[in-house]
A tleap script that builds the chain and sets N, CA, C and O, in Angstrom:
source leaprc.protein.ff14SB
mol = sequence {
  NMET HIE LYS ALA ILE VAL ALA ALA TRP SER
  ILE ALA ALA LEU ILE LEU GLY ALA ALA ALA
  THR THR GLY SER ALA ALA GLU LEU THR ASP
  LYS VAL LYS VAL GLU ILE ASP SER VAL GLY
  LEU HIE PRO GLY MET GLU PRO GLY MET TYR
  VAL CYS SER ALA GLY HIE LEU HIE ILE LYS
  GLY THR VAL GLN ASN LEU ALA ASP VAL PRO
  LEU GLY LYS ILE LYS VAL GLY GLY LYS ALA
  PHE ASP GLU ASN GLY ASN LEU LEU GLY ILE
  ALA SER SER SER THR LYS ALA ALA LEU LEU
  ASN PRO GLY ASP LYS ALA GLU ILE ASN LEU
  GLU PHE LEU THR VAL THR GLY ASN LEU ILE
  PRO GLN ALA LYS ARG HIE GLU VAL THR VAL
  LEU ASP ALA ALA PRO LYS CLEU
}
set mol.1.N position { 1.355 -0.696 0.288 }
set mol.1.CA position { -0.359 -0.080 -0.129 }
set mol.1.C position { 0.554 1.271 -0.004 }
set mol.1.O position { 0.118 2.289 -0.542 }
set mol.2.N position { 2.042 1.327 0.816 }
set mol.2.CA position { 2.819 2.272 0.510 }
set mol.2.C position { 3.216 2.322 -0.045 }
set mol.2.O position { 3.637 3.470 -0.183 }
set mol.3.N position { 3.759 1.187 -1.298 }
set mol.3.CA position { 4.055 1.601 -2.937 }
set mol.3.C position { 3.519 2.486 -3.669 }
set mol.3.O position { 3.971 3.381 -4.384 }
set mol.4.N position { 2.092 1.991 -3.301 }
set mol.4.CA position { 1.224 2.660 -4.106 }
set mol.4.C position { 1.222 4.105 -3.675 }
set mol.4.O position { 1.400 5.184 -4.241 }
set mol.5.N position { 0.979 3.744 -2.577 }
set mol.5.CA position { 0.767 6.059 -2.555 }
set mol.5.C position { 2.683 6.499 -3.080 }
set mol.5.O position { 2.737 7.417 -3.898 }
set mol.6.N position { 3.411 6.186 -2.854 }
set mol.6.CA position { 4.887 7.008 -3.147 }
set mol.6.C position { 4.773 6.727 -4.819 }
set mol.6.O position { 5.421 7.335 -5.672 }
set mol.7.N position { 4.069 5.962 -4.995 }
set mol.7.CA position { 4.062 6.176 -6.485 }
set mol.7.C position { 3.306 6.499 -7.296 }
set mol.7.O position { 3.485 6.229 -8.484 }
set mol.8.N position { 2.093 7.273 -6.773 }
set mol.8.CA position { 1.144 7.932 -7.004 }
set mol.8.C position { 1.295 9.082 -6.986 }
set mol.8.O position { 0.815 9.742 -7.908 }
set mol.9.N position { 2.133 9.830 -5.753 }
set mol.9.CA position { 2.631 10.944 -5.640 }
set mol.9.C position { 4.178 11.242 -6.342 }
set mol.9.O position { 4.826 12.280 -6.208 }
set mol.10.N position { 4.408 10.537 -6.797 }
set mol.10.CA position { 5.832 10.492 -8.132 }
set mol.10.C position { 5.210 11.213 -9.348 }
set mol.10.O position { 5.316 12.258 -9.989 }
set mol.11.N position { 4.489 10.048 -9.304 }
set mol.11.CA position { 3.311 10.352 -10.629 }
set mol.11.C position { 3.090 11.504 -11.031 }
set mol.11.O position { 3.232 11.876 -12.196 }
set mol.12.N position { 2.504 12.573 -9.555 }
set mol.12.CA position { 2.293 13.605 -9.581 }
set mol.12.C position { 2.770 14.974 -9.925 }
set mol.12.O position { 2.351 16.102 -10.185 }
set mol.13.N position { 4.123 14.123 -9.760 }
set mol.13.CA position { 5.469 15.335 -9.347 }
set mol.13.C position { 5.600 15.518 -11.038 }
set mol.13.O position { 5.826 16.422 -11.842 }
set mol.14.N position { 5.344 14.242 -11.041 }
set mol.14.CA position { 6.327 14.296 -12.870 }
set mol.14.C position { 5.202 15.590 -13.519 }
set mol.14.O position { 5.289 16.718 -14.004 }
set mol.15.N position { 4.233 14.666 -13.187 }
set mol.15.CA position { 2.776 15.558 -14.390 }
set mol.15.C position { 3.002 17.749 -14.083 }
set mol.15.O position { 3.253 18.677 -14.853 }
set mol.16.N position { 2.717 17.651 -12.506 }
set mol.16.CA position { 2.994 18.995 -12.061 }
set mol.16.C position { 4.622 19.430 -12.682 }
set mol.16.O position { 4.671 20.300 -13.551 }
set mol.17.N position { 5.365 19.059 -12.400 }
set mol.17.CA position { 7.230 19.443 -13.286 }
set mol.17.C position { 7.106 19.839 -14.850 }
set mol.17.O position { 7.389 20.928 -15.349 }
set mol.18.N position { 6.544 18.520 -15.587 }
set mol.18.CA position { 6.632 18.587 -16.559 }
set mol.18.C position { 5.274 20.115 -17.107 }
set mol.18.O position { 5.554 20.812 -18.082 }
set mol.19.N position { 4.413 20.275 -16.588 }
set mol.19.CA position { 3.413 21.343 -16.265 }
set mol.19.C position { 4.455 22.654 -16.188 }
set mol.19.O position { 4.523 23.472 -17.105 }
set mol.20.N position { 5.099 22.724 -15.207 }
set mol.20.CA position { 5.715 23.646 -14.648 }
set mol.20.C position { 6.678 24.509 -15.927 }
set mol.20.O position { 6.651 25.728 -16.099 }
set mol.21.N position { 7.463 23.559 -16.691 }
set mol.21.CA position { 8.274 23.626 -17.720 }
set mol.21.C position { 7.980 23.825 -19.214 }
set mol.21.O position { 8.719 24.495 -19.935 }
set mol.22.N position { 6.854 23.205 -19.649 }
set mol.22.CA position { 5.999 23.956 -20.620 }
set mol.22.C position { 5.266 24.929 -20.172 }
set mol.22.O position { 4.989 25.463 -21.246 }
set mol.23.N position { 4.695 25.616 -19.301 }
set mol.23.CA position { 3.921 26.467 -19.900 }
set mol.23.C position { 2.444 26.099 -20.165 }
set mol.23.O position { 2.241 25.140 -20.909 }
set mol.24.N position { 1.132 26.922 -19.503 }
set mol.24.CA position { 0.416 27.106 -20.087 }
set mol.24.C position { 0.365 27.749 -21.561 }
set mol.24.O position { 1.006 28.728 -21.943 }
set mol.25.N position { -0.552 26.967 -22.308 }
set mol.25.CA position { -0.774 27.788 -23.746 }
set mol.25.C position { -0.885 29.238 -23.721 }
set mol.25.O position { -0.295 30.060 -24.422 }
set mol.26.N position { -2.234 29.516 -22.262 }
set mol.26.CA position { -1.983 31.434 -22.420 }
set mol.26.C position { 0.053 31.853 -22.345 }
set mol.26.O position { 0.821 32.517 -23.042 }
set mol.27.N position { 0.118 31.424 -21.710 }
set mol.27.CA position { 1.763 31.943 -21.285 }
set mol.27.C position { 2.686 31.792 -23.102 }
set mol.27.O position { 3.466 32.548 -23.681 }
set mol.28.N position { 2.064 30.409 -23.484 }
set mol.28.CA position { 2.819 30.515 -24.907 }
set mol.28.C position { 2.851 31.411 -25.657 }
set mol.28.O position { 3.777 32.102 -26.079 }
set mol.29.N position { 0.843 31.394 -25.991 }
set mol.29.CA position { 1.071 32.630 -26.277 }
set mol.29.C position { 2.166 34.502 -26.878 }
set mol.29.O position { 2.285 35.453 -27.651 }
set mol.30.N position { 2.420 34.089 -26.216 }
set mol.30.CA position { 3.337 35.549 -24.568 }
set mol.30.C position { 5.075 34.697 -26.057 }
set mol.30.O position { 5.830 35.585 -26.454 }
set mol.31.N position { 5.183 34.201 -26.237 }
set mol.31.CA position { 6.395 33.252 -26.301 }
set mol.31.C position { 6.371 33.173 -28.591 }
set mol.31.O position { 7.334 33.013 -29.342 }
set mol.32.N position { 5.137 33.334 -28.885 }
set mol.32.CA position { 5.040 33.643 -30.250 }
set mol.32.C position { 4.976 34.762 -30.991 }
set mol.32.O position { 3.981 35.476 -30.872 }
set mol.33.N position { 5.941 35.094 -31.819 }
set mol.33.CA position { 6.188 37.475 -31.860 }
set mol.33.C position { 5.924 36.659 -33.551 }
set mol.33.O position { 6.428 35.783 -34.253 }
set mol.34.N position { 4.966 37.492 -33.560 }
set mol.34.CA position { 4.342 37.567 -35.029 }
set mol.34.C position { 4.686 38.891 -35.660 }
set mol.34.O position { 4.352 39.925 -35.081 }
set mol.35.N position { 5.399 38.936 -36.928 }
set mol.35.CA position { 5.576 39.467 -38.310 }
set mol.35.C position { 4.816 40.080 -39.466 }
set mol.35.O position { 4.620 39.118 -40.207 }
set mol.36.N position { 4.422 40.865 -39.880 }
set mol.36.CA position { 3.485 41.396 -40.881 }
set mol.36.C position { 4.076 41.533 -41.931 }
set mol.36.O position { 4.378 42.726 -41.925 }
set mol.37.N position { 4.511 41.022 -42.997 }
set mol.37.CA position { 5.292 40.776 -44.562 }
set mol.37.C position { 5.559 42.874 -44.688 }
set mol.37.O position { 4.801 43.838 -44.795 }
set mol.38.N position { 6.687 42.720 -44.616 }
set mol.38.CA position { 6.907 44.638 -44.502 }
set mol.38.C position { 7.206 45.205 -46.165 }
set mol.38.O position { 7.267 46.367 -46.564 }
set mol.39.N position { 7.373 43.809 -46.997 }
set mol.39.CA position { 6.765 44.719 -48.897 }
set mol.39.C position { 5.139 44.811 -49.195 }
set mol.39.O position { 4.452 43.792 -49.128 }
set mol.40.N position { 4.730 45.733 -49.434 }
set mol.40.CA position { 3.602 45.987 -50.378 }
set mol.40.C position { 3.286 45.000 -51.320 }
set mol.40.O position { 3.907 45.114 -52.377 }
set mol.41.N position { 2.498 44.058 -51.244 }
set mol.41.CA position { 2.282 43.153 -52.117 }
set mol.41.C position { 0.714 43.178 -52.844 }
set mol.41.O position { 0.002 42.338 -53.394 }
set mol.42.N position { 0.601 44.707 -52.503 }
set mol.42.CA position { -0.547 45.214 -53.488 }
set mol.42.C position { -0.528 46.939 -53.846 }
set mol.42.O position { -0.271 47.687 -52.903 }
set mol.43.N position { -0.752 47.434 -54.962 }
set mol.43.CA position { -0.022 49.249 -55.049 }
set mol.43.C position { -1.357 50.011 -53.818 }
set mol.43.O position { -2.366 49.460 -53.377 }
set mol.44.N position { -1.002 50.972 -53.638 }
set mol.44.CA position { -1.536 52.143 -52.518 }
set mol.44.C position { -2.118 51.211 -51.077 }
set mol.44.O position { -2.881 51.861 -50.363 }
set mol.45.N position { -1.789 49.634 -50.570 }
set mol.45.CA position { -2.224 49.224 -49.551 }
set mol.45.C position { -1.462 49.175 -48.364 }
set mol.45.O position { -0.538 49.962 -48.570 }
set mol.46.N position { -1.307 48.604 -47.034 }
set mol.46.CA position { 0.112 48.558 -46.013 }
set mol.46.C position { 0.205 47.273 -46.653 }
set mol.46.O position { -0.475 46.478 -47.302 }
set mol.47.N position { 1.746 47.484 -46.012 }
set mol.47.CA position { 2.279 46.117 -46.015 }
set mol.47.C position { 2.189 44.908 -45.605 }
set mol.47.O position { 2.012 44.744 -44.398 }
set mol.48.N position { 2.277 43.834 -46.412 }
set mol.48.CA position { 1.524 42.719 -45.924 }
set mol.48.C position { 0.132 42.576 -46.075 }
set mol.48.O position { -0.498 41.790 -45.367 }
set mol.49.N position { -0.427 43.306 -46.983 }
set mol.49.CA position { -1.699 43.248 -47.493 }
set mol.49.C position { -1.891 43.398 -48.709 }
set mol.49.O position { -1.342 44.179 -49.487 }
set mol.50.N position { -3.195 42.151 -48.999 }
set mol.50.CA position { -3.582 42.216 -51.042 }
set mol.50.C position { -4.822 41.726 -50.238 }
set mol.50.O position { -5.162 41.551 -49.068 }
set mol.51.N position { -5.639 41.513 -52.341 }
set mol.51.CA position { -6.439 41.687 -51.883 }
set mol.51.C position { -6.123 39.951 -53.210 }
set mol.51.O position { -5.185 39.805 -53.994 }
set mol.52.N position { -6.953 39.269 -53.029 }
set mol.52.CA position { -7.444 37.746 -53.630 }
set mol.52.C position { -8.134 37.600 -54.625 }
set mol.52.O position { -9.017 38.447 -54.761 }
set mol.53.N position { -8.045 36.679 -55.530 }
set mol.53.CA position { -9.065 36.549 -57.199 }
set mol.53.C position { -10.300 36.632 -56.188 }
set mol.53.O position { -10.921 37.647 -56.504 }
set mol.54.N position { -10.791 36.137 -55.336 }
set mol.54.CA position { -12.119 36.683 -54.913 }
set mol.54.C position { -12.211 37.371 -54.411 }
set mol.54.O position { -13.007 37.066 -53.523 }
set mol.55.N position { -11.952 38.152 -54.325 }
set mol.55.CA position { -11.602 39.793 -53.705 }
set mol.55.C position { -11.967 40.301 -52.329 }
set mol.55.O position { -12.562 41.307 -51.942 }
set mol.56.N position { -11.445 39.330 -51.758 }
set mol.56.CA position { -11.282 39.267 -49.782 }
set mol.56.C position { -9.728 40.034 -49.550 }
set mol.56.O position { -8.721 39.839 -50.231 }
set mol.57.N position { -9.863 40.866 -48.491 }
set mol.57.CA position { -8.527 41.400 -47.923 }
set mol.57.C position { -7.731 40.211 -47.173 }
set mol.57.O position { -8.287 39.442 -46.390 }
set mol.58.N position { -6.246 40.150 -47.537 }
set mol.58.CA position { -5.570 39.215 -46.685 }
set mol.58.C position { -4.620 40.195 -45.744 }
set mol.58.O position { -4.443 41.392 -45.974 }
set mol.59.N position { -4.220 39.680 -44.976 }
set mol.59.CA position { -2.650 40.182 -44.245 }
set mol.59.C position { -2.459 38.676 -44.171 }
set mol.59.O position { -3.147 37.750 -43.741 }
set mol.60.N position { -0.841 38.814 -44.957 }
set mol.60.CA position { -0.288 38.143 -44.845 }
set mol.60.C position { 1.219 38.432 -43.665 }
set mol.60.O position { 1.594 39.561 -43.347 }
set mol.61.N position { 1.907 37.079 -43.159 }
set mol.61.CA position { 2.930 36.904 -42.935 }
set mol.61.C position { 3.545 35.960 -41.694 }
set mol.61.O position { 3.009 34.857 -41.583 }
set mol.62.N position { 4.280 36.181 -41.048 }
set mol.62.CA position { 4.844 34.504 -39.680 }
set mol.62.C position { 4.954 34.849 -38.626 }
set mol.62.O position { 4.984 36.025 -38.262 }
set mol.63.N position { 5.034 33.910 -37.959 }
set mol.63.CA position { 4.466 33.675 -36.810 }
set mol.63.C position { 6.775 32.877 -36.226 }
set mol.63.O position { 7.647 32.419 -36.966 }
set mol.64.N position { 6.776 33.056 -35.128 }
set mol.64.CA position { 8.060 32.244 -34.723 }
set mol.64.C position { 8.102 31.875 -33.283 }
set mol.64.O position { 7.552 32.436 -32.335 }
set mol.65.N position { 8.889 30.785 -33.306 }
set mol.65.CA position { 8.139 30.264 -32.174 }
set mol.65.C position { 10.106 30.424 -31.408 }
set mol.65.O position { 11.195 29.939 -31.717 }
set mol.66.N position { 9.351 31.843 -29.808 }
set mol.66.CA position { 10.674 32.258 -29.127 }
set mol.66.C position { 10.432 31.363 -28.141 }
set mol.66.O position { 10.826 31.749 -27.040 }
set mol.67.N position { 9.642 29.727 -28.176 }
set mol.67.CA position { 9.456 29.386 -26.444 }
set mol.67.C position { 10.523 28.278 -26.898 }
set mol.67.O position { 11.015 27.893 -27.959 }
set mol.68.N position { 10.632 27.927 -25.349 }
set mol.68.CA position { 11.892 26.866 -25.495 }
set mol.68.C position { 11.407 25.492 -26.248 }
set mol.68.O position { 12.171 24.728 -26.837 }
set mol.69.N position { 10.358 25.370 -26.150 }
set mol.69.CA position { 9.932 23.931 -26.300 }
set mol.69.C position { 9.039 23.496 -27.271 }
set mol.69.O position { 7.945 23.357 -26.724 }
set mol.70.N position { 8.989 23.240 -28.346 }
set mol.70.CA position { 8.175 22.734 -30.052 }
set mol.70.C position { 6.640 23.259 -29.049 }
set mol.70.O position { 6.238 23.076 -27.900 }
set mol.71.N position { 5.999 24.221 -30.687 }
set mol.71.CA position { 4.716 24.642 -30.894 }
set mol.71.C position { 3.528 23.209 -31.350 }
set mol.71.O position { 4.148 22.153 -31.473 }
set mol.72.N position { 2.601 23.132 -31.498 }
set mol.72.CA position { 1.691 22.544 -31.890 }
set mol.72.C position { 1.021 23.980 -33.213 }
set mol.72.O position { 1.525 25.093 -33.359 }
set mol.73.N position { 0.044 23.523 -33.814 }
set mol.73.CA position { -0.479 24.565 -34.833 }
set mol.73.C position { -0.683 25.980 -34.136 }
set mol.73.O position { -1.397 25.995 -33.133 }
set mol.74.N position { -0.217 26.961 -34.502 }
set mol.74.CA position { -0.246 28.293 -34.005 }
set mol.74.C position { -1.672 29.004 -34.404 }
set mol.74.O position { -1.804 29.160 -35.618 }
set mol.75.N position { -2.515 29.358 -33.773 }
set mol.75.CA position { -3.703 29.853 -34.266 }
set mol.75.C position { -3.479 32.073 -33.974 }
set mol.75.O position { -3.386 32.811 -32.993 }
set mol.76.N position { -3.487 32.200 -35.032 }
set mol.76.CA position { -3.471 33.450 -34.998 }
set mol.76.C position { -5.508 34.330 -35.885 }
set mol.76.O position { -6.369 33.802 -36.589 }
set mol.77.N position { -5.381 35.739 -35.297 }
set mol.77.CA position { -6.818 36.992 -35.422 }
set mol.77.C position { -5.794 38.059 -36.047 }
set mol.77.O position { -4.583 38.265 -36.137 }
set mol.78.N position { -7.142 38.662 -36.457 }
set mol.78.CA position { -6.663 39.872 -36.606 }
set mol.78.C position { -7.930 40.601 -37.104 }
set mol.78.O position { -8.803 39.874 -37.580 }
set mol.79.N position { -8.111 41.648 -37.073 }
set mol.79.CA position { -9.066 42.697 -37.432 }
set mol.79.C position { -8.593 43.752 -38.040 }
set mol.79.O position { -7.503 44.299 -37.874 }
set mol.80.N position { -9.927 44.172 -39.149 }
set mol.80.CA position { -8.795 44.805 -40.175 }
set mol.80.C position { -10.380 46.453 -39.402 }
set mol.80.O position { -11.426 46.129 -38.839 }
set mol.81.N position { -9.896 48.161 -39.720 }
set mol.81.CA position { -10.198 49.052 -39.131 }
set mol.81.C position { -10.197 50.172 -40.160 }
set mol.81.O position { -9.188 50.213 -40.864 }
set mol.82.N position { -11.093 51.050 -40.372 }
set mol.82.CA position { -10.473 52.092 -40.970 }
set mol.82.C position { -10.339 53.003 -40.299 }
set mol.82.O position { -10.564 52.923 -39.091 }
set mol.83.N position { -9.721 54.726 -41.192 }
set mol.83.CA position { -9.135 55.185 -40.356 }
set mol.83.C position { -9.460 55.784 -39.085 }
set mol.83.O position { -8.707 56.170 -38.191 }
set mol.84.N position { -11.035 55.793 -39.186 }
set mol.84.CA position { -11.454 56.311 -37.754 }
set mol.84.C position { -11.154 55.429 -36.770 }
set mol.84.O position { -10.982 56.054 -35.724 }
set mol.85.N position { -11.015 54.284 -36.630 }
set mol.85.CA position { -10.886 53.151 -36.195 }
set mol.85.C position { -11.713 52.494 -35.785 }
set mol.85.O position { -11.859 52.149 -34.612 }
set mol.86.N position { -12.677 52.104 -37.120 }
set mol.86.CA position { -14.002 51.555 -36.729 }
set mol.86.C position { -14.225 49.962 -37.468 }
set mol.86.O position { -14.163 49.654 -38.658 }
set mol.87.N position { -14.495 49.137 -36.292 }
set mol.87.CA position { -13.720 47.357 -37.222 }
set mol.87.C position { -14.916 47.711 -38.578 }
set mol.87.O position { -16.000 48.286 -38.673 }
set mol.88.N position { -13.802 46.856 -39.650 }
set mol.88.CA position { -14.076 46.215 -40.569 }
set mol.88.C position { -15.055 45.435 -40.672 }
set mol.88.O position { -16.284 45.378 -40.647 }
set mol.89.N position { -13.453 44.420 -40.887 }
set mol.89.CA position { -13.958 42.601 -40.092 }
set mol.89.C position { -13.131 42.278 -39.377 }
set mol.89.O position { -12.271 43.079 -39.013 }
set mol.90.N position { -13.156 41.043 -38.982 }
set mol.90.CA position { -11.882 40.012 -38.669 }
set mol.90.C position { -11.896 38.643 -39.306 }
set mol.90.O position { -12.802 38.001 -39.838 }
set mol.91.N position { -10.827 38.432 -39.127 }
set mol.91.CA position { -10.338 37.015 -39.562 }
set mol.91.C position { -9.635 36.311 -37.833 }
set mol.91.O position { -9.317 36.783 -36.742 }
set mol.92.N position { -9.692 34.650 -38.644 }
set mol.92.CA position { -8.645 33.844 -37.783 }
set mol.92.C position { -7.814 33.132 -38.858 }
set mol.92.O position { -8.072 33.561 -39.982 }
set mol.93.N position { -6.965 32.245 -38.829 }
set mol.93.CA position { -6.018 31.332 -39.416 }
set mol.93.C position { -5.223 30.540 -38.335 }
set mol.93.O position { -4.936 30.799 -37.166 }
set mol.94.N position { -5.047 29.798 -38.907 }
set mol.94.CA position { -3.465 28.874 -38.228 }
set mol.94.C position { -2.588 28.511 -39.603 }
set mol.94.O position { -2.717 28.481 -40.827 }
set mol.95.N position { -1.423 28.210 -38.357 }
set mol.95.CA position { -0.288 27.392 -39.281 }
set mol.95.C position { -0.673 26.422 -39.834 }
set mol.95.O position { -1.673 25.854 -39.396 }
set mol.96.N position { 0.169 25.811 -41.253 }
set mol.96.CA position { 0.146 24.322 -41.505 }
set mol.96.C position { 0.863 23.632 -40.804 }
set mol.96.O position { 0.573 22.618 -40.169 }
set mol.97.N position { 1.882 24.199 -40.908 }
set mol.97.CA position { 2.591 23.693 -39.804 }
set mol.97.C position { 2.057 22.460 -38.750 }
set mol.97.O position { 1.397 22.748 -37.752 }
set mol.98.N position { 2.369 21.254 -39.041 }
set mol.98.CA position { 1.598 20.603 -37.385 }
set mol.98.C position { 2.991 21.234 -36.315 }
set mol.98.O position { 2.730 21.327 -35.115 }
set mol.99.N position { 4.006 21.525 -36.652 }
set mol.99.CA position { 5.095 21.698 -35.498 }
set mol.99.C position { 5.587 22.609 -35.879 }
set mol.99.O position { 5.676 22.896 -37.073 }
set mol.100.N position { 6.222 23.581 -34.504 }
set mol.100.CA position { 6.604 24.723 -35.063 }
set mol.100.C position { 8.007 24.323 -33.750 }
set mol.100.O position { 7.705 24.146 -32.570 }
set mol.101.N position { 9.380 24.247 -34.213 }
set mol.101.CA position { 10.397 23.768 -32.753 }
set mol.101.C position { 11.070 25.121 -32.971 }
set mol.101.O position { 11.404 25.788 -33.950 }
set mol.102.N position { 11.142 25.274 -31.284 }
set mol.102.CA position { 12.137 26.293 -30.947 }
set mol.102.C position { 12.865 26.891 -32.167 }
set mol.102.O position { 13.519 26.259 -32.997 }
set mol.103.N position { 12.554 28.714 -32.119 }
set mol.103.CA position { 13.431 29.281 -33.199 }
set mol.103.C position { 13.067 29.809 -34.462 }
set mol.103.O position { 13.396 30.803 -35.110 }
set mol.104.N position { 12.112 28.635 -34.663 }
set mol.104.CA position { 11.209 28.079 -35.933 }
set mol.104.C position { 10.242 29.300 -36.628 }
set mol.104.O position { 9.804 30.062 -35.766 }
set mol.105.N position { 9.885 29.586 -37.816 }
set mol.105.CA position { 8.688 30.337 -38.767 }
set mol.105.C position { 8.086 29.693 -39.613 }
set mol.105.O position { 8.652 28.786 -40.223 }
set mol.106.N position { 7.050 29.959 -39.791 }
set mol.106.CA position { 5.546 29.240 -40.388 }
set mol.106.C position { 5.082 30.586 -41.019 }
set mol.106.O position { 5.488 31.611 -40.471 }
set mol.107.N position { 4.383 30.683 -41.966 }
set mol.107.CA position { 3.440 31.256 -42.923 }
set mol.107.C position { 2.039 32.137 -42.203 }
set mol.107.O position { 1.419 31.331 -41.509 }
set mol.108.N position { 1.528 33.215 -42.178 }
set mol.108.CA position { 0.169 33.216 -42.209 }
set mol.108.C position { -0.101 33.195 -42.426 }
set mol.108.O position { 0.326 32.370 -43.234 }
set mol.109.N position { -1.696 33.626 -42.962 }
set mol.109.CA position { -2.404 34.091 -44.251 }
set mol.109.C position { -4.439 34.686 -43.666 }
set mol.109.O position { -5.336 33.880 -43.419 }
set mol.110.N position { -4.554 35.980 -43.621 }
set mol.110.CA position { -5.601 35.787 -42.797 }
set mol.110.C position { -5.946 36.336 -43.764 }
set mol.110.O position { -5.361 37.235 -44.368 }
set mol.111.N position { -7.373 35.618 -44.103 }
set mol.111.CA position { -8.483 35.986 -45.116 }
set mol.111.C position { -10.030 37.026 -44.450 }
set mol.111.O position { -10.910 36.637 -43.683 }
set mol.112.N position { -9.884 38.252 -45.038 }
set mol.112.CA position { -11.289 39.022 -44.037 }
set mol.112.C position { -12.367 38.643 -45.066 }
set mol.112.O position { -12.554 39.364 -46.046 }
set mol.113.N position { -13.074 37.529 -44.858 }
set mol.113.CA position { -14.404 37.114 -45.793 }
set mol.113.C position { -15.402 38.318 -46.019 }
set mol.113.O position { -15.942 38.519 -47.107 }
set mol.114.N position { -15.605 39.121 -44.873 }
set mol.114.CA position { -16.397 40.448 -45.257 }
set mol.114.C position { -16.010 41.564 -45.861 }
set mol.114.O position { -16.826 42.057 -46.641 }
set mol.115.N position { -15.012 42.089 -45.719 }
set mol.115.CA position { -13.874 42.992 -46.647 }
set mol.115.C position { -13.792 42.628 -48.064 }
set mol.115.O position { -13.002 41.795 -48.509 }
set mol.116.N position { -14.489 43.168 -48.626 }
set mol.116.CA position { -14.401 43.049 -49.752 }
set mol.116.C position { -15.210 44.276 -50.607 }
set mol.116.O position { -16.131 44.888 -50.066 }
set mol.117.N position { -14.773 44.575 -51.998 }
set mol.117.CA position { -15.618 45.799 -52.300 }
set mol.117.C position { -15.080 46.776 -51.916 }
set mol.117.O position { -13.871 47.008 -51.916 }
set mol.118.N position { -16.086 47.548 -51.493 }
set mol.118.CA position { -15.282 49.458 -51.484 }
set mol.118.C position { -14.797 49.593 -49.678 }
set mol.118.O position { -14.300 50.642 -49.268 }
set mol.119.N position { -14.975 48.669 -48.959 }
set mol.119.CA position { -14.629 47.896 -48.118 }
set mol.119.C position { -13.183 48.135 -47.873 }
set mol.119.O position { -12.517 48.569 -46.932 }
set mol.120.N position { -12.870 47.552 -49.446 }
set mol.120.CA position { -10.962 47.332 -49.151 }
set mol.120.C position { -10.265 48.545 -48.733 }
set mol.120.O position { -9.532 48.750 -47.765 }
set mol.121.N position { -10.760 49.497 -49.924 }
set mol.121.CA position { -9.640 50.707 -49.692 }
set mol.121.C position { -9.335 51.459 -48.024 }
set mol.121.O position { -8.556 52.171 -47.390 }
set mol.122.N position { -11.001 50.427 -47.916 }
set mol.122.CA position { -10.863 52.404 -46.206 }
set mol.122.C position { -10.491 51.317 -45.759 }
set mol.122.O position { -11.374 50.906 -45.007 }
set mol.123.N position { -9.123 50.177 -45.848 }
set mol.123.CA position { -8.981 49.109 -44.581 }
set mol.123.C position { -8.020 49.891 -44.198 }
set mol.123.O position { -7.166 49.575 -45.026 }
set mol.124.N position { -7.387 50.928 -43.342 }
set mol.124.CA position { -6.364 51.396 -43.622 }
set mol.124.C position { -5.398 51.502 -41.787 }
set mol.124.O position { -4.533 52.351 -41.574 }
set mol.125.N position { -5.859 50.410 -40.688 }
set mol.125.CA position { -5.228 49.774 -39.691 }
set mol.125.C position { -5.338 48.388 -39.455 }
set mol.125.O position { -6.269 47.862 -40.063 }
set mol.126.N position { -4.793 47.796 -38.890 }
set mol.126.CA position { -4.449 45.981 -38.747 }
set mol.126.C position { -4.514 45.583 -37.693 }
set mol.126.O position { -3.916 46.472 -37.086 }
set mol.127.N position { -4.866 44.728 -36.821 }
set mol.127.CA position { -4.049 44.019 -35.318 }
set mol.127.C position { -3.866 42.797 -35.989 }
set mol.127.O position { -4.443 42.562 -37.051 }
set mol.128.N position { -2.709 41.594 -35.161 }
set mol.128.CA position { -2.569 40.696 -35.913 }
set mol.128.C position { -2.113 40.247 -34.012 }
set mol.128.O position { -1.186 40.786 -33.407 }
set mol.129.N position { -2.977 39.248 -33.461 }
set mol.129.CA position { -2.817 38.586 -32.588 }
set mol.129.C position { -2.399 36.358 -32.323 }
set mol.129.O position { -3.085 35.422 -32.736 }
set mol.130.N position { -1.454 36.326 -31.748 }
set mol.130.CA position { -1.878 34.863 -31.232 }
set mol.130.C position { -2.584 34.314 -30.463 }
set mol.130.O position { -2.069 34.117 -29.362 }
set mol.131.N position { -4.118 33.796 -30.668 }
set mol.131.CA position { -4.532 33.110 -30.063 }
set mol.131.C position { -4.676 32.167 -29.390 }
set mol.131.O position { -5.406 32.072 -28.403 }
set mol.132.N position { -3.891 31.254 -29.924 }
set mol.132.CA position { -3.306 29.993 -29.362 }
set mol.132.C position { -2.483 29.330 -29.855 }
set mol.132.O position { -2.373 29.226 -31.077 }
set mol.133.N position { -1.573 28.619 -28.842 }
set mol.133.CA position { 0.094 27.926 -29.403 }
set mol.133.C position { 0.635 27.088 -28.158 }
set mol.133.O position { 1.534 27.447 -27.397 }
set mol.134.N position { -0.078 25.921 -28.104 }
set mol.134.CA position { -0.194 25.029 -27.686 }
set mol.134.C position { 1.273 23.633 -27.538 }
set mol.134.O position { 1.324 22.865 -28.499 }
set mol.135.N position { 2.098 23.454 -26.639 }
set mol.135.CA position { 2.900 22.298 -26.547 }
set mol.135.C position { 2.891 21.430 -27.610 }
set mol.135.O position { 1.713 21.141 -27.821 }
set mol.136.N position { 3.716 20.793 -28.491 }
set mol.136.CA position { 3.160 20.139 -28.665 }
set mol.136.C position { 3.887 18.715 -28.179 }
set mol.136.O position { 5.066 18.582 -28.506 }
set mol.137.N position { 3.319 17.757 -27.497 }
set mol.137.CA position { 4.482 16.769 -26.978 }
set mol.137.C position { 4.257 15.266 -27.694 }
set mol.137.O position { 5.031 14.342 -27.445 }
savepdb mol mol.pdb
quit
């Protein structure tokens, strides 16, 4: 009986220790760097922004794993605003790669399905944030 209790406590300590070293998903979102492409992909638009053949606004960039553990797919969210700060649309996307090792980068491409037509030239500012980044065990 005593051995079973010791074994249970040992397993619990291992689990808690692993959680402490990998961090929570919320903490890991702070360990992902988002960069928007610096090249103007579409004349007259902010760098990283372009319009696809379906007429939707896109924001293209990369995420980089700055954590000391491998991460699974990274989910990002974006918001597009007009010059007065009014929200034009939202989008979310995940990296295609299922694994992002420490230091590695992966492409992101946010597609704003509701920012089309006359709304596109109104898009003057954007925000992109990391929504989810979980350790890949």
